[in-house]
C-alpha positions in Angstrom: -13.4 27.8 13.3 -15.4 25.4 11.1 -13.2 22.5 11.9 -14.7 22.3 15.4 -18.2 21.7 16.8 -18.7 22.9 20.3 -20.8 20.5 22.4 -20.2 21.7 26.0 -18.8 24.4 28.2 -17.8 24.0 31.9 -17.6 27.2 34.0 -16.8 27.9 37.6 -18.2 31.4 37.9 -21.8 31.1 39.1 -22.8 34.2 37.0 -22.0 32.3 33.8 -24.1 29.2 34.6 -27.1 28.9 32.3 -25.8 31.4 29.7 -25.2 30.6 26.1 -21.5 30.0 25.2 -21.8 32.6 22.5 -23.0 35.2 25.0 -19.9 34.6 27.2 -17.6 35.7 24.4 -19.7 38.3 22.7 -20.6 36.1 19.7 -24.0 34.9 18.4 -25.8 32.2 20.3 -24.6 28.6 19.8 -27.3 26.7 21.6 -24.6 25.3 24.0 -25.4 26.3 27.6 -22.7 26.7 30.1 -22.8 24.5 33.2 -20.8 24.1 36.4 -21.8 20.4 36.6 -18.7 18.3 35.9 -20.8 15.1 35.7 -22.7 16.6 32.7 -19.4 17.2 30.9 -18.1 13.8 31.7 -21.3 12.3 30.2 -21.1 14.2 27.0 -19.9 12.7 23.8 -16.9 14.6 22.6 -13.7 14.0 20.7 -11.6 16.3 22.9 -11.8 18.6 25.9 -9.7 21.9 26.1 -9.3 21.8 29.9 -8.2 25.2 31.3 -9.2 25.8 34.9 -7.2 28.4 36.9 -5.5 25.5 38.8 -4.9 22.1 37.3 -7.1 19.2 38.5 -5.3 16.0 37.4 -8.1 13.8 38.8 -10.7 15.4 36.6 -8.3 15.2 33.6 -8.0 11.5 34.2 -11.8 11.1 34.5 -12.2 12.9 31.1 -9.6 10.6 29.5 -11.2 7.4 30.9 -14.6 8.6 29.6 -13.2 8.4 26.1 -12.3 12.1 25.6 -8.9 13.3 24.5 -7.6 16.2 26.5 -5.4 19.3 25.8 -4.6 21.5 28.7 -2.5 24.7 29.0 -1.8 23.8 32.7 0.2 20.7 31.7 2.0 18.7 32.6 4.1 19.2 29.5 6.9 16.8 30.2 7.7 14.0 32.7 10.2 15.7 35.0 10.6 16.4 38.7 7.5 16.4 40.8 5.3 16.0 37.6 6.4 12.5 37.0 3.7 11.1 39.2 1.0 13.2 37.4 2.3 12.0 34.0 2.1 8.3 35.2 -1.5 8.9 36.3 -2.4 10.5 33.0 -0.7 7.7 31.0 -2.7 5.1 32.9 -6.0 7.0 32.2 -5.0 7.2 28.5 -4.5 3.4 28.4 -7.9 2.8 30.1 -9.8 5.3 27.8 -7.9 4.7 24.6 -7.2 8.5 24.6 -4.4 11.0 24.4 -3.3 14.0 26.5 -1.2 17.0 25.4 0.0 19.8 27.8 0.0 23.0 25.8 0.4 26.7 26.6 2.7 29.5 25.7 5.1 29.1 28.7 5.6 26.4 29.8 4.7 24.6 26.6 6.0 26.6 23.6 8.3 29.6 24.0 10.6 27.8 26.4 10.7 24.4 24.9 9.6 23.6 21.3 10.6 27.1 20.0 14.2 27.1 21.3 14.5 23.4 20.5 13.6 24.2 16.9 16.0 27.1 16.8 18.9 25.0 17.9 19.0 23.5 14.4 20.4 26.8 13.3 23.5 26.5 15.5 26.8 24.8 15.2 27.5 25.1 19.0 25.2 26.0 21.9 26.7 27.7 24.9 23.5 29.0 26.5 19.8 29.5 25.8 18.0 32.4 27.3 14.2 32.8 27.2 12.3 36.0 28.1 8.7 36.6 28.8 8.1 40.4 29.2 4.5 41.4 30.0 3.2 44.9 30.9 0.0 43.8 32.7 -1.1 47.4 33.0 -1.7 47.6 29.3 -3.2 44.1 29.1 -4.9 43.4 32.5 -5.7 39.9 33.6 -6.5 37.8 36.7 -2.8 37.2 37.2 -2.3 40.7 38.6 -4.0 39.6 41.8 -2.9 36.0 41.4 0.8 36.9 41.4 0.6 39.2 44.5 0.8 42.6 42.8 -0.3 45.3 45.2 1.1 43.5 48.3 3.9 45.0 50.3 7.3 43.3 49.6 7.1 41.7 53.0 3.6 40.3 52.4 4.7 39.0 49.0 7.6 37.2 50.5 5.5 35.6 53.3 2.3 34.8 51.4 2.2 31.9 48.9 0.8 32.8 45.4 0.6 31.2 42.0 4.4 31.6 41.5 5.2 29.6 44.6 6.8 26.4 43.3 6.5 27.6 39.7 10.1 26.7 39.1 9.0 23.1 38.9 6.5 23.8 36.2 9.0 25.7 34.1 11.7 23.1 34.7 9.6 20.7 32.6 10.4 22.8 29.6 14.0 23.1 30.6 14.3 19.3 30.8 12.7 19.0 27.4 15.4 21.2 25.9 18.3 19.9 27.8 17.5 16.3 27.3 16.7 17.0 23.7 20.3 18.3 23.4 21.6 15.0 24.9 22.4 16.3 28.3 20.9 16.1 31.8 20.1 18.9 34.3 22.2 18.8 37.4 20.4 21.6 39.3 17.8 24.3 38.8 18.2 27.6 40.7 15.8 30.5 41.3 16.1 34.2 41.9 13.3 36.7 42.4 13.5 40.5 42.2 10.7 43.0 42.7 10.2 46.7 42.0 7.7 48.9 43.9 5.3 51.6 42.7 6.5 55.2 42.7 2.9 56.4 42.9 -0.5 54.9 43.1 -1.2 52.9 39.8 -4.9 52.5 38.8 -6.0 49.6 36.7 -9.5 48.1 35.9 -9.3 45.8 38.9 -8.3 48.3 41.5 -5.1 50.3 42.6 -1.5 49.3 43.1 -0.6 51.6 46.0 2.6 53.5 46.2 5.4 51.4 47.8 3.7 48.0 47.0 4.8 45.4 44.5 4.5 46.7 40.9 6.9 44.5 39.0 8.4 41.1 39.4 11.3 39.3 37.7 11.6 35.6 38.2 14.8 33.9 36.9 15.3 30.2 36.7 18.5 28.6 35.6 19.2 25.0 34.5 22.8 24.0 35.3 24.5 21.4 33.1 28.1 20.2 33.7 28.6 23.1 36.1 27.4 25.8 33.7 24.1 27.7 33.1 22.8 26.1 29.9 19.1 27.3 29.9 17.9 30.5 31.6 14.3 31.7 31.8 13.4 35.3 32.6 9.8 36.1 33.5 9.2 39.9 33.8 5.7 41.0 34.8 5.1 44.7 35.3 2.4 47.3 36.0 3.7 50.0 33.7 7.0 51.8 34.1 6.4 53.9 37.2 8.4 51.7 39.5 11.5 51.8 41.6 14.0 50.6 40.5 13.2 51.5 36.9 13.7 48.4 34.7 12.9 50.1 31.3 12.0 46.8 29.6 10.2 48.2 26.5 7.2 46.6 24.9 5.6 43.3 25.9 7.2 40.4 24.0 8.7 36.9 24.1 12.4 36.6 23.2 14.7 33.6 22.7 18.4 34.2 22.6 20.8 31.4 21.4 24.4 32.0 22.5 27.1 30.0 20.8 28.2 29.7 17.2 26.6 31.6 15.6 24.7 33.6 18.3 21.3 34.9 17.3 17.9 35.8 18.7 14.2 35.7 17.8 11.5 38.1 19.2 7.8 37.2 19.2 5.3 39.9 19.8 2.0 41.3 18.5 2.0 43.7 15.6 1.0 47.3 16.6 -2.7 48.1 16.9 -4.2 51.3 15.4 -3.0 53.3 18.4 0.6 51.9 18.1 0.3 49.8 21.2 1.5 46.1 21.0 -0.8 44.0 23.3 0.7 41.1 25.2 -0.8 38.0 23.5 0.3 35.5 26.1 -3.3 34.6 27.2 -4.5 34.4 23.6 -1.6 32.1 22.6 -2.1 30.0 25.7 -5.5 29.1 24.5 -4.7 28.8 20.8 -1.7 26.5 21.2 -4.0 23.9 22.7 -7.0 24.5 20.3 -4.9 24.3 17.1 -3.4 20.9 18.2 -6.8 19.3 18.9 -7.2 17.5 15.5 -3.7 16.0 15.8 -4.2 14.9 19.4 -7.5 13.2 18.5 -5.8 11.3 15.6 -2.7 10.3 17.7 -2.1 6.9 19.2 -3.2 6.8 22.9 -0.9 8.2 25.5 0.8 11.2 26.9 2.0 13.4 24.1 4.9 15.8 24.4 6.1 17.8 21.4 8.3 14.8 20.6 5.3 12.5 20.1 3.0 15.2 18.6 5.4 16.2 15.9 4.8 19.1 13.6 1.2 20.3 14.2 -1.0 20.9 11.2 -3.8 23.2 12.3 -7.2 22.8 10.6 -9.7 25.5 9.8 -7.4 28.5 10.1 -7.5 29.6 6.4 -10.9 31.1 6.1 -10.7 33.2 2.9 -13.5 35.7 2.3 
């Protein structure tokens, strides 16, 4: 993208240290060499950092902000709610000190469960309930989240062993609060349910094998209750194919927003079919792009913590590259 100049890359994998950034993504050399030294990144001159470690590090975010660099991060926080209020306060203080801005981006939380349904509510006369679905077949589009979410464990191990979804309800509740408060209401309570399905047979994937009888699919459901009724419901379905018990038969990977009310309608967001007819799950791509495309606007914004309310309509730069 000609709108950006890459000046530094921070990595955590020792095998990537010392390699050209272009080599890491199968592109021509850039002259930018990857480092695992945070101090070198802090010392760089840069307008903005796209900060995307596997687990958020708010202290490093604040150091970047105080060093004069704006920050976008798919790990959030995206909204000041629940246990994230303290992190938002720290980030706001760092923004004041550095004269910088921060925006929590990402596909979910960050887009499909907040700004997208909030935008769609303008097409309604009455809102009874909003349901948001993320359906991802990770067998077709493998990622680190297969292990990170506890696939391949026994049901008992999954229930007993914390993983990346432990406490995830609070992260997703940020988006719920954005929508509910945007509609002029307040959340009374958020509830959580978790269902699993197990493999009918061994399932091979590039990272290993999901053994028969172990966890091959998970459904997380979070509900925001308002005035005694379920106003916003999130469904997160992650599967390893369809050979599971019970069979959920979810169809292709996609995001889906359903507005129930007057009128009722829905919007589905998914990749167009590839040459082989397969629709890949674009969640990881979109997680990155939603932060990158917002960078020019974050850089130009007044200092502070930017939710979608403060960011406004994003005007991405450099996307139209006609040949």
